[in-house]
DOPAMAR-24604 format. One line per 4 residues: number of its first residue (from 1); for each residue y, z, x of N, C-alpha, C. Coordinates in steps of 0.2 Angstrom, whole numbers. Layout:
<recs>
NUM) Y Z X Y Z X Y Z X ~ ...
</recs>
This chain:
<recs>
1) -208 -91 -84 -212 -99 -85 -213 -101 -79 ~ -218 -106 -80 -221 -110 -73 -215 -113 -71 ~ -215 -115 -64 -209 -121 -61 -204 -117 -60 ~ -201 -113 -62 -194 -109 -61 -194 -104 -56
5) -190 -105 -51 -188 -99 -45 -186 -95 -48 ~ -188 -88 -44 -186 -82 -46 -176 -82 -42 ~ -171 -79 -46 -167 -80 -43 -166 -77 -36 ~ -162 -78 -31 -160 -75 -27 -155 -70 -27
9) -154 -65 -23 -147 -59 -24 -142 -62 -25 ~ -141 -69 -21 -134 -72 -23 -134 -74 -29 ~ -140 -77 -31 -139 -80 -38 -139 -73 -44 ~ -142 -69 -41 -140 -64 -48 -135 -61 -48
13) -132 -60 -42 -125 -57 -41 -119 -62 -45 ~ -121 -68 -42 -114 -73 -45 -115 -75 -53 ~ -123 -73 -57 -124 -75 -64 -121 -67 -66 ~ -122 -62 -64 -117 -56 -67 -111 -56 -66
17) -108 -60 -61 -100 -61 -60 -98 -65 -67 ~ -103 -70 -68 -102 -75 -72 -99 -73 -80 ~ -104 -69 -82 -106 -65 -88 -100 -59 -89 ~ -97 -56 -83 -94 -52 -84 -86 -55 -84
21) -85 -62 -82 -78 -65 -83 -77 -68 -89 ~ -84 -70 -94 -84 -72 -98 -82 -66 -105 ~ -83 -60 -104 -82 -54 -105 -74 -53 -105 ~ -72 -54 -98 -64 -53 -96 -60 -58 -100
25) -61 -64 -102 -57 -68 -104 -57 -67 -112 ~ -63 -65 -114 -63 -64 -122 -60 -58 -124 ~ -60 -54 -119 -57 -47 -119 -48 -47 -120 ~ -46 -50 -116 -39 -52 -114 -37 -56 -121
29) -40 -63 -122 -37 -65 -127 -37 -62 -134 ~ -42 -58 -136 -42 -53 -141 -36 -49 -141 ~ -33 -44 -135 -29 -42 -135 -21 -45 -136 ~ -22 -52 -134 -16 -56 -134 -14 -58 -141
33) -20 -60 -144 -19 -61 -152 -18 -53 -155 ~ -23 -49 -155 -19 -42 -158 -14 -41 -157 ~ -8 -40 -152 -3 -40 -150 1 -47 -155 ~ 1 -50 -156 3 -55 -158 4 -56 -164
37) -4 -53 -170 -4 -52 -176 1 -45 -177 ~ 1 -38 -174 3 -33 -174 12 -34 -176 ~ 14 -39 -170 22 -39 -170 24 -44 -174 ~ 21 -50 -175 25 -54 -179 21 -59 -185
41) 16 -53 -186 11 -55 -190 7 -62 -192 ~ 7 -65 -185 5 -72 -184 1 -72 -178 ~ -3 -77 -178 -6 -80 -170 0 -81 -166 ~ 0 -78 -159 5 -82 -154 7 -88 -153
45) 11 -92 -151 13 -98 -151 10 -99 -145 ~ 10 -95 -140 7 -99 -135 -1 -98 -132 ~ -5 -96 -138 -11 -94 -138 -17 -99 -136 ~ -16 -105 -135 -20 -109 -132 -17 -110 -124
49) -14 -109 -123 -11 -109 -116 -12 -105 -113 ~ -12 -97 -116 -13 -90 -112 -21 -91 -112 ~ -26 -94 -117 -33 -95 -116 -34 -98 -110 ~ -33 -105 -111 -34 -110 -105 -33 -108 -99
53) -27 -104 -98 -24 -101 -93 -30 -96 -89 ~ -31 -92 -94 -37 -86 -92 -43 -90 -90 ~ -46 -94 -95 -52 -98 -93 -53 -99 -86 ~ -46 -104 -85 -47 -107 -78 -47 -103 -72
57) -43 -99 -74 -42 -93 -67 -50 -90 -66 ~ -52 -88 -71 -59 -86 -70 -64 -90 -68 ~ -63 -97 -71 -68 -101 -68 -68 -103 -61 ~ -61 -106 -58 -58 -106 -52 -60 -101 -48
61) -59 -97 -50 -62 -89 -46 -67 -88 -43 ~ -72 -89 -50 -80 -89 -50 -83 -94 -45 ~ -81 -99 -46 -85 -106 -41 -82 -105 -36 ~ -74 -102 -33 -74 -102 -26 -77 -96 -23
65) -78 -91 -27 -83 -86 -23 -92 -89 -22 ~ -93 -91 -27 -99 -95 -27 -101 -99 -21 ~ -95 -102 -20 -96 -107 -15 -96 -103 -7 ~ -90 -99 -6 -88 -95 -1 -89 -89 1
69) -91 -85 -4 -94 -79 -3 -100 -76 -8 ~ -106 -81 -7 -111 -81 -13 -113 -73 -12 ~ -115 -70 -8 -116 -63 -7 -112 -57 -10 ~ -104 -59 -12 -101 -53 -13 -102 -49 -19
73) -100 -44 -18 -101 -39 -24 -100 -43 -32 ~ -102 -43 -36 -101 -45 -42 -96 -43 -46 ~ -92 -36 -45 -89 -33 -51 -82 -34 -48 ~ -81 -35 -42 -73 -35 -38 -69 -41 -42
77) -72 -46 -43 -67 -51 -46 -65 -50 -54 ~ -69 -49 -57 -70 -49 -63 -65 -42 -66 ~ -67 -35 -60 -61 -30 -64 -55 -31 -61 ~ -54 -35 -55 -46 -38 -54 -44 -43 -59
81) -48 -47 -61 -47 -52 -65 -44 -49 -73 ~ -48 -43 -74 -46 -40 -82 -41 -37 -81 ~ -39 -32 -74 -33 -29 -75 -27 -34 -74 ~ -28 -39 -70 -21 -46 -70 -20 -48 -77
85) -27 -48 -83 -26 -52 -89 -22 -46 -93 ~ -24 -42 -93 -23 -36 -95 -13 -34 -95 ~ -13 -36 -88 -3 -34 -86 -1 -41 -90 ~ -4 -46 -91 -1 -52 -94 0 -51 -101
89) -5 -47 -104 -5 -47 -113 1 -42 -112 ~ 2 -37 -109 7 -33 -109 12 -34 -108 ~ 14 -40 -105 20 -42 -101 23 -45 -107 ~ 18 -51 -109 21 -56 -116 24 -51 -122
93) 18 -46 -123 21 -41 -128 29 -39 -126 ~ 30 -35 -121 36 -32 -118 41 -37 -120 ~ 40 -43 -116 46 -49 -118 47 -49 -125 ~ 45 -49 -128 47 -50 -136 52 -45 -139
97) 51 -38 -136 54 -32 -138 58 -31 -133 ~ 59 -33 -127 65 -31 -122 70 -39 -124 ~ 68 -44 -125 73 -48 -126 76 -48 -133 ~ 73 -45 -137 76 -43 -144 81 -38 -144
101) 80 -33 -140 84 -27 -139 90 -28 -133 ~ 87 -30 -127 93 -32 -121 95 -40 -121 ~ 92 -43 -124 94 -50 -121 88 -53 -116 ~ 90 -57 -110 87 -59 -104 83 -63 -105
105) 79 -64 -100 74 -69 -100 65 -68 -101 ~ 62 -71 -102 55 -68 -101 51 -68 -94 ~ 48 -62 -93 44 -61 -86 36 -65 -87 ~ 34 -64 -93 26 -66 -93 25 -72 -90
109) 28 -78 -90 27 -85 -87 28 -84 -80 ~ 32 -80 -77 33 -81 -69 28 -76 -67 ~ 25 -70 -71 18 -67 -69 13 -72 -69 ~ 12 -76 -74 6 -80 -74 7 -84 -68
113) 12 -89 -67 13 -92 -60 11 -89 -54 ~ 13 -82 -53 12 -78 -48 5 -76 -48 ~ 0 -73 -54 -5 -74 -54 -10 -80 -51 ~ -8 -87 -54 -9 -92 -51 -10 -93 -43
117) -5 -91 -40 -5 -90 -34 -8 -86 -31 ~ -9 -79 -33 -11 -75 -30 -21 -76 -29 ~ -23 -78 -36 -29 -81 -35 -32 -87 -30 ~ -27 -91 -31 -27 -97 -24 -28 -94 -18
121) -23 -88 -17 -22 -86 -9 -28 -82 -9 ~ -30 -80 -12 -37 -75 -12 -43 -80 -11 ~ -44 -87 -14 -49 -90 -12 -47 -94 -5 ~ -41 -94 -4 -41 -98 3 -43 -93 8
125) -40 -87 8 -43 -82 12 -51 -82 14 ~ -54 -82 8 -61 -79 9 -65 -86 11 ~ -61 -93 9 -62 -98 12 -62 -100 20 ~ -56 -97 22 -54 -99 30 -58 -93 33
129) -56 -86 31 -59 -81 35 -66 -79 33 ~ -70 -82 39 -77 -82 37 -81 -78 40 ~ -78 -74 43 -79 -67 46 -73 -63 47 ~ -74 -56 44 -69 -53 43 -68 -48 51
133) -73 -49 56 -73 -45 63 -68 -51 66 ~ -66 -56 64 -60 -60 67 -54 -55 67 ~ -51 -52 62 -46 -50 63 -43 -44 66 ~ -51 -41 71 -50 -36 76 -48 -40 82
137) -47 -47 84 -44 -49 89 -36 -48 89 ~ -33 -47 82 -28 -47 83 -22 -41 80 ~ -26 -34 80 -24 -30 79 -17 -26 81 ~ -15 -27 86 -8 -27 89 -2 -31 86
141) -6 -37 86 0 -42 84 1 -41 75 ~ -3 -39 72 -3 -36 65 1 -30 65 ~ 0 -26 70 5 -19 67 11 -21 69 ~ 13 -25 75 21 -26 77 23 -29 71
145) 21 -34 68 24 -37 61 24 -33 56 ~ 20 -28 54 19 -23 49 25 -20 52 ~ 27 -18 56 33 -13 59 40 -16 55 ~ 40 -22 57 45 -27 59 47 -27 50
149) 41 -28 47 42 -30 40 44 -23 35 ~ 41 -18 38 42 -9 35 49 -7 37 ~ 52 -10 42 58 -7 44 64 -12 41 ~ 63 -19 40 67 -23 39 72 -22 33
153) 69 -20 27 73 -19 22 80 -14 22 ~ 79 -11 29 83 -4 31 89 -8 33 ~ 89 -15 36 94 -17 40 96 -23 35 ~ 92 -27 31 93 -32 28 91 -32 19
157) 88 -27 18 86 -27 11 91 -25 5 ~ 88 -26 1 95 -26 -5 94 -19 -9 ~ 100 -15 -10 99 -10 -13 98 -9 -20 ~ 92 -8 -22 91 -10 -29 87 -3 -34
161) 92 0 -38 90 6 -41 89 11 -38 ~ 93 11 -30 92 17 -26 89 16 -21 ~ 84 11 -19 80 11 -14 80 3 -12 ~ 78 4 -4 78 -2 -2 71 -3 1
165) 70 -7 -3 62 -10 -1 61 -18 -4 ~ 67 -21 -5 68 -28 -5 69 -33 0 ~ 69 -38 0 71 -43 5 73 -49 0 ~ 80 -52 1 80 -57 -2 83 -63 1
169) 77 -68 1 78 -75 5 77 -79 0 ~ 82 -82 1 84 -91 -2 83 -89 -10 ~ 85 -83 -12 86 -83 -19 79 -79 -22 ~ 74 -80 -16 68 -75 -19 68 -69 -16
173) 67 -62 -21 66 -56 -19 57 -55 -15 ~ 58 -52 -9 51 -50 -6 50 -43 -5 ~ 44 -40 -8 43 -33 -6 38 -33 0 ~ 41 -32 6 37 -31 12 32 -26 11
177) 33 -21 9 29 -15 8 22 -16 6 ~ 23 -21 0 16 -22 -3 11 -26 3 ~ 13 -30 7 9 -34 13 8 -28 19 ~ 13 -25 20 12 -19 26 5 -15 26
181) 2 -13 19 -3 -9 18 -8 -12 20 ~ -11 -19 20 -15 -22 20 -15 -22 30 ~ -10 -24 30 -8 -25 39 -10 -19 42 ~ -6 -12 40 -10 -5 43 -16 -3 44
185) -20 -7 38 -27 -5 37 -31 -9 42 ~ -29 -15 44 -32 -20 50 -31 -16 55 ~ -26 -14 56 -23 -11 63 -25 -4 64 ~ -25 -1 59 -29 7 61 -37 6 61
189) -40 1 58 -48 -1 58 -50 -1 66 ~ -46 -8 67 -48 -10 75 -44 -4 80 ~ -39 -1 79 -38 4 83 -44 10 84 ~ -44 14 79 -50 18 78 -58 17 80
193) -59 10 81 -65 8 82 -65 8 91 ~ -61 7 93 -58 8 102 -58 15 103 ~ -55 20 98 -52 26 101 -57 32 97 ~ -61 29 93 -63 35 89 -69 40 93
197) -70 39 97 -74 46 101 -69 49 106 ~ -64 47 108 -59 52 111 -55 56 106 ~ -54 53 99 -51 57 94 -55 62 90 ~ -64 60 93 -68 66 88 -71 70 92
201) -72 68 100 -75 74 103 -71 79 108 ~ -63 78 108 -59 82 112 -56 86 106 ~ -52 92 111 -47 96 107 -50 104 107 ~ -47 107 108 -48 116 107 -50 117 100
205) -55 122 100 -55 125 92 -50 131 91 ~ -47 131 85 -42 137 83 -44 138 75 ~ -45 144 73 -48 148 67 -53 142 65 ~ -57 142 69 -64 136 67 -64 131 68
209) -57 127 68 -56 120 67 -54 118 74 ~ -58 111 76 -57 107 81 -48 105 82 ~ -45 107 85 -37 104 83 -37 98 86 ~ -33 93 86 -34 87 91 -29 89 98
213) -31 86 102 -26 88 108 -19 84 108 ~ -13 86 112 -8 83 111 -8 75 113 ~ -12 73 119 -12 66 120 -15 62 115 ~ -19 65 111 -24 60 106 -19 61 98
217) -14 67 99 -10 67 92 -3 63 93 ~ -3 59 99 3 55 99 3 48 94 ~ -4 46 92 -2 41 87 -1 44 79 ~ -3 49 79 -2 52 72 6 54 72
221) 9 56 76 15 59 77 20 52 76 ~ 18 47 78 21 41 79 23 37 72 ~ 15 38 69 14 37 61 19 41 56 ~ 19 46 58 24 52 55 30 50 55
225) 33 49 61 41 48 62 41 41 59 ~ 39 36 59 41 29 56 40 31 47 ~ 35 35 45 36 35 39 43 39 36 ~ 44 44 40 51 48 39 56 43 38
229) 56 38 43 61 33 44 62 28 38 ~ 55 27 36 56 23 31 59 27 24 ~ 57 33 23 59 37 18 68 39 19 ~ 68 39 25 77 42 27 80 36 26
233) 80 31 29 84 23 27 82 20 21 ~ 77 19 19 77 14 14 74 19 7 ~ 73 23 8 74 29 3 67 28 -3 ~ 62 26 0 57 23 -2 49 28 -1
237) 50 33 -6 45 38 -5 39 34 -5 ~ 36 31 -11 29 28 -11 26 24 -4 ~ 29 19 -2 28 16 4 26 21 9 ~ 32 25 10 31 32 15 24 36 15
241) 22 38 8 16 42 8 10 38 8 ~ 10 30 5 5 26 7 2 25 15 ~ 8 23 17 8 22 23 5 27 28 ~ 8 33 27 4 39 31 -3 40 28
245) -3 41 23 -9 43 19 -15 39 20 ~ -15 32 22 -18 28 24 -22 30 31 ~ -17 31 35 -19 33 43 -23 39 42 ~ -21 44 40 -25 50 39 -32 51 35
249) -32 46 30 -39 44 27 -44 41 31 ~ -41 35 37 -45 32 40 -47 37 47 ~ -43 41 49 -45 47 54 -50 50 54 ~ -49 53 47 -55 57 45 -62 54 44
253) -61 48 40 -67 45 41 -70 42 47 ~ -67 40 53 -68 38 59 -70 44 63 ~ -68 50 62 -68 56 65 -74 61 64 ~ -72 63 56 -76 68 51 -75 75 54
257) -67 74 56 -64 79 58 -59 82 54 ~ -60 89 51 -57 91 44 -48 93 47 ~ -49 94 55 -41 96 58 -37 89 57 ~ -39 83 57 -35 79 55 -32 79 48
261) -35 81 43 -34 80 37 -29 88 35 ~ -31 91 39 -25 97 38 -19 97 42 ~ -21 93 48 -13 91 53 -9 87 48 ~ -14 82 44 -9 76 41 -4 80 34
265) -8 84 32 -5 86 25 0 91 26 ~ 0 94 32 6 101 35 11 96 36 ~ 9 90 41 16 86 44 19 80 36 ~ 14 79 32 18 77 25 21 82 22
269) 18 87 21 23 92 17 29 94 21 ~ 29 95 28 36 96 31 41 92 29 ~ 38 84 31 43 80 31 46 77 25 ~ 42 78 20 43 78 12 48 83 9
273) 47 89 12 53 94 10 59 93 14 ~ 59 93 20 64 92 24 69 85 20 ~ 65 78 19 68 75 17 72 75 10 ~ 66 77 5 67 79 -2 73 83 -2
277) 75 87 1 81 95 1 86 91 3 ~ 86 84 7 95 83 12 95 76 10 ~ 91 72 7 91 64 6 95 63 0 ~ 100 62 -2 102 62 -11 98 58 -15
281) 95 53 -13 91 48 -17 84 52 -20 ~ 82 53 -15 75 56 -15 76 64 -18 ~ 81 69 -17 82 75 -19 84 74 -27 ~ 86 67 -30 89 67 -37 80 66 -40
285) 77 61 -38 72 61 -40 67 67 -40 ~ 66 72 -36 63 77 -38 67 84 -41 ~ 73 83 -44 77 87 -48 74 84 -54 ~ 73 76 -56 71 73 -60 64 76 -63
289) 60 75 -57 53 77 -59 52 84 -60 ~ 58 89 -58 56 96 -59 59 99 -67 ~ 64 95 -68 67 95 -76 68 88 -79 ~ 62 85 -82 63 78 -84 69 78 -91
293) 69 83 -95 73 82 -100 79 85 -98 ~ 81 86 -93 89 88 -89 92 84 -90 ~ 91 77 -92 96 72 -93 100 72 -99 ~ 96 75 -105 100 77 -111 104 83 -111
297) 104 87 -103 110 94 -104 117 91 -103 ~ 119 96 -107 127 96 -105 129 94 -99 ~ 125 99 -94 127 98 -87 122 97 -83 ~ 120 90 -81 114 88 -79 114 90 -72
301) 107 92 -69 107 92 -61 109 85 -56 ~ 113 88 -52 115 83 -46 110 77 -45 ~ 110 70 -46 104 65 -45 102 63 -50 ~ 101 68 -56 96 65 -62 101 60 -66
305) 101 54 -66 105 49 -69 101 42 -74 ~ 94 46 -77 92 42 -79 86 46 -83 ~ 84 42 -89 80 46 -95 74 44 -95 ~ 73 41 -90 64 37 -91 61 43 -90
309) 61 46 -86 54 53 -85 54 55 -91 ~ 59 57 -96 58 60 -101 56 54 -107 ~ 58 48 -106 56 44 -113 47 43 -109 ~ 45 44 -105 38 41 -103 35 48 -106
313) 36 54 -106 33 60 -108 33 59 -117 ~ 38 57 -119 38 56 -128 34 49 -128 ~ 33 44 -124 30 39 -125 22 41 -124 ~ 21 45 -120 13 47 -120 12 51 -126
317) 16 56 -127 15 61 -133 14 58 -140 ~ 19 51 -140 17 46 -146 10 43 -146 ~ 7 43 -141 2 39 -142 -3 44 -142 ~ -5 48 -142 -9 54 -144 -16 51 -140
321) -22 52 -144 -28 51 -141 -29 43 -142 ~ -29 40 -147 -30 32 -148 -26 27 -148 ~ -18 29 -148 -11 26 -147 -10 23 -155 ~ -6 19 -156 -2 17 -161 -3 11 -161
325) -7 8 -158 -9 -1 -157 -5 -5 -154 ~ -8 -10 -153 -7 -15 -147 1 -18 -151 ~ 5 -19 -147 12 -21 -151 15 -18 -156 ~ 12 -11 -158 17 -6 -163 19 0 -162
329) 22 -1 -154 24 6 -152 33 3 -149 ~ 36 7 -147 42 6 -144 43 6 -135 ~ 37 3 -132 41 4 -125 47 2 -123 ~ 51 -3 -125 57 -5 -124 62 0 -122
333) 61 7 -126 66 12 -126 67 14 -118 ~ 61 14 -116 61 16 -106 66 10 -102 ~ 67 6 -106 73 1 -101 69 -3 -97 ~ 72 -6 -91 69 -11 -87 64 -9 -83
337) 62 -2 -83 57 0 -78 49 0 -82 ~ 50 -3 -89 45 -3 -93 40 -8 -92 ~ 44 -13 -87 38 -18 -86 35 -17 -79 ~ 38 -13 -74 36 -11 -68 32 -4 -68
341) 34 1 -64 31 6 -61 29 10 -69 ~ 33 9 -74 33 12 -80 29 7 -86 ~ 25 3 -83 21 0 -88 15 4 -91 ~ 13 10 -87 7 11 -89 9 18 -95
345) 16 18 -97 19 22 -103 16 18 -108 ~ 17 11 -107 16 6 -113 9 8 -115 ~ 4 6 -111 -3 7 -112 -4 16 -114 ~ -3 20 -110 -2 27 -116 1 27 -123
349) 5 24 -124 7 24 -132 6 21 -136 ~ 2 14 -134 0 8 -139 -8 10 -139 ~ -12 12 -134 -17 13 -132 -19 20 -132 ~ -15 24 -131 -18 30 -131 -20 34 -124
353) -23 40 -124 -27 43 -119 -33 40 -117 ~ -36 37 -121 -41 32 -120 -38 26 -117 ~ -34 22 -119 -33 16 -115 -31 19 -107 ~ -27 24 -107 -25 26 -100 -32 27 -96
357) -36 32 -99 -42 33 -95 -47 25 -93 ~ -45 21 -98 -51 15 -97 -47 12 -90 ~ -40 11 -91 -35 8 -85 -38 12 -79 ~ -37 17 -79 -39 22 -72 -46 22 -71
361) -50 19 -75 -57 21 -72 -58 12 -69 ~ -54 7 -71 -56 1 -69 -52 2 -61 ~ -48 5 -60 -45 5 -53 -49 9 -49 ~ -53 16 -53 -58 20 -50 -64 14 -46
365) -66 10 -53 -71 6 -50 -71 2 -43 ~ -65 -1 -44 -62 -6 -38 -63 -3 -32 ~ -60 5 -32 -61 10 -25 -68 10 -24 ~ -71 13 -29 -79 15 -29 -82 9 -25
369) -81 1 -27 -84 -3 -24 -84 -4 -18 ~ -77 -2 -16 -75 -3 -10 -78 0 -4 ~ -77 8 -7 -82 12 -2 -90 12 -4 ~ -93 7 -8 -98 7 -8 -101 2 -2
373) -95 -3 -1 -96 -8 3 -97 -7 9 ~ -90 -1 11 -89 1 17 -96 6 18 ~ -101 8 16 -107 11 19 -112 6 19 ~ -111 0 15 -116 -4 17 -115 -9 23
377) -108 -11 25 -107 -14 32 -110 -10 38 ~ -111 -15 42 -115 -14 49 -111 -14 54 ~ -106 -16 54 -99 -15 60 -95 -12 58 ~ -94 -5 62 -88 -1 62 -81 -4 60
381) -80 -9 61 -73 -12 60 -72 -13 53 ~ -79 -16 51 -79 -17 44 -78 -12 37 ~ -82 -7 40 -84 0 38 -75 3 36 ~ -72 2 41 -65 6 42 -61 3 40
385) -61 -4 39 -57 -9 35 -58 -6 28 ~ -65 -8 24 -65 -7 18 -61 0 16 ~ -62 4 18 -61 11 17 -53 12 16 ~ -50 8 23 -43 8 22 -38 4 17
389) -43 -1 15 -41 -6 8 -41 -2 2 ~ -48 2 1 -48 6 -5 -45 12 -5 ~ -43 16 1 -39 20 2 -30 19 -1 ~ -28 11 4 -22 10 -1 -22 9 -7
393) -27 5 -10 -27 4 -17 -26 12 -21 ~ -30 17 -19 -31 23 -23 -24 27 -23 ~ -22 26 -16 -15 30 -15 -10 27 -20 ~ -9 19 -20 -4 17 -23 -5 18 -31
397) -9 18 -34 -12 20 -42 -9 28 -43 ~ -11 32 -36 -10 39 -38 -2 40 -37 ~ 1 36 -33 8 37 -34 12 33 -38 ~ 10 31 -42 13 27 -48 11 30 -53
401) 4 33 -56 2 37 -61 4 42 -61 ~ 5 47 -55 6 54 -54 14 53 -56 ~ 19 49 -53 25 48 -54 26 48 -61 ~ 24 42 -65 24 41 -73 23 47 -76
405) 18 51 -75 15 56 -80 19 63 -78 ~ 22 63 -72 25 70 -71 22 73 -66 ~ 17 72 -64 12 75 -59 16 75 -53 ~ 20 71 -50 23 71 -43 31 68 -45
409) 35 66 -40 41 63 -41 40 55 -42 ~ 44 52 -45 45 45 -46 44 42 -39 ~ 41 37 -38 41 34 -32 43 25 -34 ~ 42 23 -39 46 14 -40 41 12 -37
413) 35 11 -37 30 7 -34 28 4 -39 ~ 25 -3 -37 21 -7 -43 13 -4 -45 ~ 14 -4 -52 5 -2 -52 2 -9 -51 ~ -3 -9 -48 -6 -15 -45 -9 -18 -50
417) -9 -25 -49 -11 -31 -55 -8 -30 -61 ~ -5 -23 -62 -4 -23 -70 4 -24 -70 ~ 8 -21 -65 14 -22 -66 19 -29 -66 ~ 25 -28 -67 28 -37 -66 30 -37 -58
421) 28 -42 -54 30 -43 -46 25 -47 -43 ~ 29 -52 -40 25 -56 -37 22 -56 -31 ~ 28 -50 -26 25 -47 -20 18 -44 -21 ~ 18 -40 -25 11 -36 -27 6 -40 -29
425) 7 -44 -34 2 -47 -35 0 -51 -30 ~ 2 -55 -25 0 -59 -19 -3 -54 -14 ~ -2 -49 -12 -4 -45 -8 -11 -40 -11 ~ -9 -39 -18 -16 -35 -21 -23 -42 -21
429) -21 -48 -22 -26 -53 -22 -28 -55 -15 ~ -24 -55 -11 -26 -54 -3 -31 -48 -1 ~ -29 -42 -4 -34 -37 -2 -40 -37 -6 ~ -40 -42 -12 -46 -42 -14 -51 -47 -11
433) -47 -52 -8 -52 -57 -5 -55 -54 3 ~ -52 -49 5 -54 -45 10 -61 -42 9 ~ -59 -39 1 -65 -34 1 -71 -38 -1 ~ -70 -46 -4 -74 -50 -5 -80 -52 1
437) -75 -54 6 -78 -56 14 -81 -48 16 ~ -78 -45 16 -84 -39 19 -90 -37 15 ~ -90 -37 8 -96 -36 5 -101 -43 6 ~ -98 -47 7 -100 -53 7 -107 -53 15
441) -102 -52 18 -106 -52 25 -110 -46 26 ~ -110 -39 22 -114 -33 23 -120 -36 19 ~ -119 -39 14 -127 -40 9 -129 -46 13 ~ -127 -50 16 -130 -55 20 -135 -53 25
445) -131 -47 29 -135 -44 34 -142 -39 32 ~ -140 -36 27 -144 -31 23 -149 -36 20 ~ -150 -44 19 -154 -46 17 -159 -50 22 ~ -155 -52 28 -156 -54 33 -162 -49 38
449) -161 -41 37 -165 -37 41 -170 -36 36 ~ -168 -37 30 -175 -36 25 -180 -40 24 ~ -177 -47 27 -182 -52 29 -186 -52 34 ~ -184 -49 40 -186 -47 45 -186 -53 51
453) -186 -52 58 -182 -58 63 -186 -65 63 ~ -194 -65 58 -196 -70 59 -194 -74 54 ~ -192 -71 47 -190 -77 43 -184 -77 42 ~ -178 -73 45 -171 -74 42 -169 -82 45
457) -164 -84 42 -160 -91 45 -153 -90 45 ~ -151 -82 45 -145 -81 46 -143 -80 52 ~ -139 -84 56 -136 -80 63 -131 -77 63 ~ -132 -71 68 -127 -67 67 -119 -69 71
461) -115 -67 69 -108 -70 72 -106 -62 78 ~ -106 -64 84 -104 -60 87 -97 -56 86 ~ -96 -49 85 -88 -48 83 -86 -51 90 ~ -79 -51 91 -74 -53 95 -71 -45 98
465) -70 -43 104 -67 -39 106 -60 -37 106 ~ -58 -32 105 -51 -32 103 -46 -32 108 ~ -40 -36 109 -35 -36 115 -31 -31 115 ~ -30 -28 120 -26 -25 122 -18 -26 123
</recs>
């Protein structure tokens, strides 16, 4: 039509995002209605409030990204919003079953409040952090804060369900490990930008691999020791695996040396074997992993004190391919963990294998978009930061889903966006903000290069140098 200007790249991306968010709101409201009808035979009492909440979250999120990161990837916000909305639907459904069976309070209203806080924090980071390379100035301060937060639960944390991963402050519980994964990604990205050449080009060859020299092996040994200390003193297998895994993945991406992967896997295997053989809590989880039905034996192996692993397998088996239907299963039989790391079993029981695969594909899509923006970023720090954040998300989903399905021992970590937990929601929405900022910068630079030096009006920002 005459008089209509073609949409710019930013306009196309934001229109796509808006359409996807409309679909997200419709899908989550449909899920809430379906669960309410299945459980009570009538529409949920809070349907209007739930619909308005999801609509406002999607609208405010979209307008904020349109204003402050117009060139950002159009899939990141809708996928994160869909996972958060599905988590709210599942928690509303679980609250009814848990309260009827065990009593207590509802968790869904608190989760909704934390979702609002998380989206607000995401938009605040996108608005205030206009260039992700500014984080490179503070990599050493970031690492010091990360180590303090990582070690703090060992001395000041609350021993909850066998692990020390929470800090109680003024009546609120905080899980520092959720924020540490972002901080270590920022530090490693800045550190590897500075030392990438020395890590990649030095060392001796052994059996066809170039082994890292002892001087450059120092950082990985330090990270390995810290991860073992977390595993021993806090009995937090999940945080330890994510902390060490992110470093090894970023080392490999920065140096392209297979020897770092081999060295990291060997060190992780040795450390996990030693701690798993000696530390009682971790040893008990390994025993429950090897024999998940041993809880029902007359003489249980030492450390097997819960039937949750067995109930998870029963839940997945009940769901089959298509599930029992949302609101028509019995996920409350798993106990308190059904709202946290075992919330995936609710998906497996009521939505079946198809539902589990759909949820895992949503996480895979988030990781893929992060890796895609790493390829598109022009600055090394942005590339490595996008890889680190994507690896942290992928590893956390792996350790949670792997533990629940019996692939690896249980870790107790929260499934991102889906599970109950304010710290987890807030940290994951901050991660989304950083990915939005990196993708916005990469696309702006790509479009500026396409226009050419004579046409571009985008002024490049000089990346600050990292301080020693």
